[in-house]
C-alpha positions, 0 to 999 in steps of 0.5 A: 419515123422521121420525115426528114433530117433536122438541123441537129441531124445535119450538124452530125452528118456534116461533122461525119463528112469532114473526112470527105474534104480533099476528095476529087469530084468524079461526077455529078448527076440527078437520078430523079427530079429531087435527088442529086448525086455527088460521086467523089474519089477519096484516098482512104475510102475509094469511090463514094457517092453522096446522095442528096435528096432535097426532100430532106435526106442525105447519105453516103453509099458505095453502090452505083446509082442510075441517073436520068438520061436528060440531066437538064441545064442545072446539072450540066452547069454544075458539072462544068463548074465542079468536075475534077475539082477538089472538095475544100469544105462542107459546112452547115449554114446558120445551124439550119437545114442548109449545107454548103459544099465548097469546091476548088479547081485551079484558081476557080472556087465554086459553092453548091448550097443545098436547102433541105426545107420546103420543097428543097433547092440547090444553088450554084454560087460563085462567091455570094453570087448565084450562077444557077438554081435548080428551082427559081424561087421568089420570096418576100425576103429573097430571090433564088435566081441567077445573078442575084446575091445568095441571101440566107432564109430568114429565121422562122 
């Protein structure tokens, strides 16, 4: 049994999720310390929830999911940036276990990047500039902290 999604799995998911492009963001939450929920309204599919488990899993569901009462600063900032925005694109970055969600609301564009390796992370960006991260991390080749440029992780 798999412990997490592989790069080819993520490529397939991203391909399947293209039908979600154009959906409106209804809500964003965090049911536990390593999961995020993106609640979308889609014309064809109705209300759909995208569950993003940073331990290496992601899936769609129509079922309601309870979130923690204290969502934290990261979730609050992401909500401010993407609530009622339109999902413009879902892409896999560099063929790796990284998914980028591009959102637009009026003239404002926001990107939510999810890294599904190591302990996982979620990064909120304006263009290439990091605005907020779920977990601040410093590596030899890059820093995942606010006001730094997002740098893709080097190959293994």
